[in-house]
N, C-alpha and C positions, 0 to 999 in steps of 0.2 A: 649755852644753847644745847638742846637735845640733838642727838645725832641718829635717831632711830626712825626717821621720817619715812613714810611710803612715797613712792613717786608722785602720787596725786597730791599729797600734802606739800611736797616740795614745789610742785607747780603752782599750787594755791598761794604759797609764800612768795614765790617769785612774782606772780601776778600782783599781789598786794604791794610789794616793793616798787614794781614798775608803775603802778597806779600813782604812787607818791612822786616818783621821778618824772613821769611823762604825762600825768593827768589822765592816763587811760589804762584800763586793765585789758585792752584788747591785744595781748601778747600772743605772738606766734609760739609754736612749740619751742621749747628752750634749745633744741638742737638744730634749729634752722641755721644755715651757714651764712645767710646774706642779710639778715635783719633781726631785730629784737625789740619787742615792745612797741611795735609800729615804727620804729626808726630804722632806716635802711643803712646798713654798714657802709662806711667809706673805705676804699682801698682794697675791695674784694673783687677778683676777676675770674671769669670762666676759663681763661687761657693763661697758663704759666708764663708764656712769652710776653703777654700784655702786662702781667704783674711785674715781671723783671723790668720792662721798659718804664713802667710808672715808678718803680723804685729807683731807677736810674735818674729820672727827672728829679725825684726827691733828693737824691744824692747831690745833684747839681745845686739844688736850692739850699741845702744844708751846708755845702761847701762855701757858698756865698755869705752865709751868716757869720757874724763875729762869734768869738767864743762866749761872750756875755749873752748874746742872743740865744745861743744853744742852751746855756744854763737857765735862761728864763723859760725856755720851752720845757726843759726837764723839770723845772719847778712845778709847772702846771700839770705835767704828767703825774708827779707825785701827789699833788692835791686831788686829781681826779681819781687816781688809784685808791686813795684813802676813802674818798666819798662813795666809790662803787665797789669797795671790797666785798661788801656783803652780797651784792648781786652776783659778782663773779664766783664767790664761794658757793652760792646756792646753785648757779648754772653749772658749775664744775661737777657737783655731786649728782644733779639731774641728768646731765648728759652722759657722764662716764660711769655712773653707779658706783664710784669709788670714793673713799675718804669721808671726811667729816667737814661739813660747811662752816662750823665755827673755827676749825683749825685752818681751813683754806682762807677764811677772812684774815686771821692773824698772819698768814704767810704773805698775803698781799700788802698788809700794812708793813711787814718787815722789808719787802721789796721797796715800797715807797720811801721808808725811812733810812735804809742802810745800803742801797745801791749807789756805788760811787758815781759822780757826774764828772764835769769837766775839770774838777780839782785833781783828777787822777791822771791827767795828761800834761803836767807841767814840763816844760822844756829844761834841759841842762845845758850848762856853758862851762867850757874849759879854756882858760887863757894862760899864756906863758910867754917866754922869750920869742916864740915864733908866731905870735898872733893869737887869734881867737877861733874856737870851733864851737858851733852851735848844734845840738841835737834836739830835734823836735819829734813828737809822736804824731805822725801823719795818717790819715784814713787809707783804707785799701780801696774804697769805692763802694760797690754794691756788695753787701754780705748776703749770702744764702743761708738761712737758718732752719734747721730741723728741729721741731720741739716735740715734747712727749705728752702722753695723756695724763701721766701722774701729776705734774705740775704745769698744766697747759698755759693759762693766762699768766701765772707767775713768771714762767720762763720767758714768755713773749714780752712782758713789760720790763723784766730785769735786763734781758738781752738788748731790748730797744733803748733803754736809758744809756747803757754802756756804749753801744754802737753809735748812737746819735751823738753822744758826748765826744766821741772820737771822730766825728764828721762823716760817718758812712751813711749810705741809704740801706734799707733792709727789705728783703723779701722772705717770707715764711712759707714752708711747706709743713703745716701742722700734722700732728698724729690724726689718722682718720676717725678715731674714736672720740676726738675732742675738737672737732672743727668749729662748732658754734662758740664754745668758750674761748678757743684761741682767737677766732676772728672778732669776737666782742672786744678782746684786748688790742687787736690791731686797729679797730675802729676807734677805740679810746685814745690811742696814740695820735691818730689823725685828727680827732676832734680837739685834742690839746694843741696840735699844730695850728689849726684854724683860729684858736683863741688868741694866739700871739702873732697872727699874720703870716705864719709859715705856709708851706706848700699844702694844697689840699690833700695830696697823697704823699706822706712822708715815708711810711712803710706800707707793704702790700702783702697780700695773701691770695689764696685761690678758693674757689667754691668747693671743689672736690679734690683734695690732695691725694695722689697715688704715687706708686713707684714710678709711673711714667712722668708725672709732673716733677718728681725728685730728679730724675735723669735729665730732664730739660734744664733744671737748675744747675746740675753738675757740669753740663756741657756748654752752657752759655757763656760766650766771651765777655759778657758784661759783669759776670760774677767773678770777683777777685779773691774772695775768701769764703770758705764754707765752715759753718759752726753747727755741730750736731750734738744734741742732748737727748740720748736714747739708748736703746739696747745695743748689744754687740753687733747685730746684723747691719743696722744703719750706720753705726760708727765705722765699720769695715768698708762699707760701700763709699762713704765720704773720704776715708783715708786712701781709697783706691782711685780717686777722681783725677789724680794728677795735679790737683790745685792745692794751695796752702789750706790746711784744714785744722780745725780745733775740734777734738773729740772728747766727749764726756760720756764714759762708758759705765758699765755695771759694777756692782760691788757686793760684798757679802759680809758687812762689818761685824767682827767679833768683839765681845766684851770680856775682859778678864776682871775678876774680883778676888783679891788676895786677902789674907787674914789680918791685914793692918787697916783695912777700909772701914769707914763709918758704914756698917752694914745696913742700918735702917735707911740712911740717905741713899745708899747705892741702890737699894731695892726700889725706892720711889723714883730715883732718877732714871733707872733702866726702863721701868714701865712707862714713865712719862715720855721718854724718848721713843721707845718701841711703839707706843700707841698714837704718836703725833700723826694726825691725818691717817690713821689706821696703818702706819708703817709704809706708806708710799714714798717718803723721801729715801733716796738712795744712800743717805748717810745713817739711816736709823739702825738701831741695834737688831741683829738678826739671830745670834746665838751667844750663849754665855758659858764661860769656863770659870768655875769657882772652886776655891780651895775646899777640900772635903770637910775640914774642921769648922767651916762657917757656912756650908751649903744649907744646912737645915734652917739656920737663922735668916739666910738671904731668901729662901723660898717662902718662909712664913711672912716675911716683910712684903714679898711680892703679893702674896695672897691678901694681905691687908690693904694693898693698893689696887684691888680690882682684878685679880687674876683667878682663873679657873684652872685647876691642876688635873691633868689627865694621867691615867696609868700608862705604862709602856704599851700595852696592848691597845688602848684607845688611841694613843699617838700613832701607832702603826695603821690603824683604821682610818684616822683623819688624814694621814699622809696620802692615802689612796684617793681620798676625795679632793684634796687641794692640789694635787699634782697628777698630771696625765702622763702615761707611758706612750712614747712614739718611737718609731724605728727610723733610723736614717738609711741612706742608700746602701750602706754596708751591713744592714741588719742589726746594728747596735742599738740597744735601748737607751733612750734619753728621756729625762723627766722635764716636763714643760708645766708651768703653773696653769691652773684652772682659772681662766679669766673671770668666771663667776664668783671667785672667792677673793681675787686681788683687791685690796683696799676696802674689804667689807668689815662691818662690825663683828667683833667676837661672838656676840650672840647669834648673829646670822650664820656664821660658820659652824657654830656648835649645833644649831638647829638641823643642820644637814646630817648630823649624827643622831638626831633624835633627843638631844640634850637641850632643855629649856632653862635659861637663866634670865636675870633681870638686867636692866640697863647699867647697874653698878659694875657688871663684869665687862672689862675692856681689853683683856688679853688673855691668851690661852698659853699655859706653860706645861712642860713635861720634861722629866728627867729621862735622857736618852743616851745611848752610846754615841761615840764620836762619828761613827759611820752613818748615823741616821740621817734621812733626808731633811729633817728639821735643822740640821747643822750644815749639811753640805750644799742645800739649794737656797737661793735668794727668793724667799716667798712673796715679800712685799704684802704681808698680812700681819695682824697682831697675833703672831705665834712665835714662841721663844723655846727652842731646845736648850736644855740646861745640862751641861756635862761636868761631872766632878773630876777634879785633878788633885794630885798629891802635893805638887810644889810649883814653884815659878818656872822651872825648866819645862816641865810637861805643859803648863799652861801656855807658855810662849810657843812651844813647838806645835801644839794642836791648833792654837788660834791662827798662826801664820799659815798653816795648811788649809784651815777652813776658809781663810780669806782668799785663797786660790791665786795669789799673786796678782790681784787686780790693783793693789796699792791704792785703794780708794780711801777708806775710812776705818779706823779702829778706836776702841775705848778701853779705858782702864779705871778701876776704882781702887785706890791704894794710897797709903801715906808713906810708902817706902820709895824713896827717890831712886834707889839703884834698880829696883823692879820696874818702875815707870820708864826709866831711861833704857833698860835692856829691851823692853817690848817695843818702844818707839823706834829703836835702831833696827830691831829684827824685822818688824812688820813693814817699814818703808812706805807707809800710806800717806796720801796727800793731806788728810785731816787725821789728827790724833787728839781725842778728847779725854781729859783726865777729870775724874770726880764730878761729872756733870751729865745731864741728858745729852743725847747726840746732837740735838738742834743747836746747842752751844757752838758746834763746829761751823755753822753758818751765820754766827753773829746774833742768834736769837737768845737774849738773856746774857750775853757775853760781849766781849769787845771784838772789834774787827768788823769789816764789811761783809755783806751778804752776796750770794749768787746762787742760782739754780743751775748753772753750767759749771760743773767741777771737772776740769779737763785733766784727768790723770793720764790717759794713754798718750796724749801729746805733749804733756809737761807744763801746760800753762797753769795747772792748778786751780786755785780759787779766782776765776776769771773777773775782770773788771774792764773798764773802758780801755786801759792801756793794752789789754789782751787783744783788742781788735784794731790795733795800729801797726804800722811799720815805722821803724826808726829811720829818719832822714837827717844827714849831717850836712851842714853848711860851713865851709872853711875859708877863713881869710888869713893869709900868711903875712906875718910881719906888720900887721896893722891891728888897731883896736886893743892893744895891750898898752895901757896907759900909765903903768907904774915902772 
């Protein structure tokens, strides 16, 4: 699927898809927060307090369900997510102006296929001379979830599957730039609930999410767990709430390529990962450290896979376009990404420099020094800074520094087990991907389950249903040990 649509073309495609689904092309603007294609969303409230109250009733209803009934509901969520993946992908691009619709469709299918359900919350039992102890994974109650604009509907659906499997109700405070897409996903969950006789409102959201609605969520006595998938600011706010919180923060994932790697494969894998949804996933490759003796070969391979190479002078010019300088209250200069460039196609970004390229160009690369902004800043754009290194010691040292201690994700292409092991131990990231594109780290084309909430700061890591539970122990002394 092409990814260079204009807004008008996207809206036309959306209307066409909606006509097939709803029998009508009379769709409202894609970013309307309460309805879509003539269908009024279920579970969307003007007041956050009302949304929390509705989610609490949803919690009571899901608590009354058997585990088998929850799993039946989750099965329908998966089916509907697959059926409507294209619509949500198109809506996500139309509303946020970020990413690629075909890749967003793939991410929704990944969520549908590989997000764990109730199988993730199996109890454990310990028996011995002194009786039996049963440990079960119990729900918290109502979960308050903050979701991002980068993976809006994917995160809503992924979190909902896990949280519902665990027996919770959920209320969302979506990113303001992705309200319609996020609320579409909330509505999908509620329509799935209706299909299996569940509560009308199982999960809830608001018409206009703000910092104020988030504060209401943080302070509500009905909210027992907060889950935040977003930037450092909102993660810090959640962790300061005084409640149990799960925080998925920022990253700046480095890639090391040593001289034992399959260089042709490494070049393709790195570009495939870096350009997936135009580098919006927080796990995506952000900067490359390559051994000097294979650097030319790697760069040539990248260019064969759709890269445009800038000179250092051009890279410096582009850095001023994609990053804005702002001063904090102490007068210190900080660089902030230009929102008009985040998640945009490489050709769109290059056009801002007056460079015209075709649709075959999907990534921008440049050889830069370690101190360059393309290395130090998380851009969330299909741009890669490439740094030459002499050996594995220098590569690991610089890569760990560029990761900035986020301990989020790192990648390496190598056939040297010692080098792979040394980097993995040194960087201490939640995800470490070897000899594959970055998206292998969330189960895309690899083993393991998926998630779009990677909780590095709070330690849960690759979250799943069990992450949204609390362990409860039931003890019977001197009984039910039958041998």
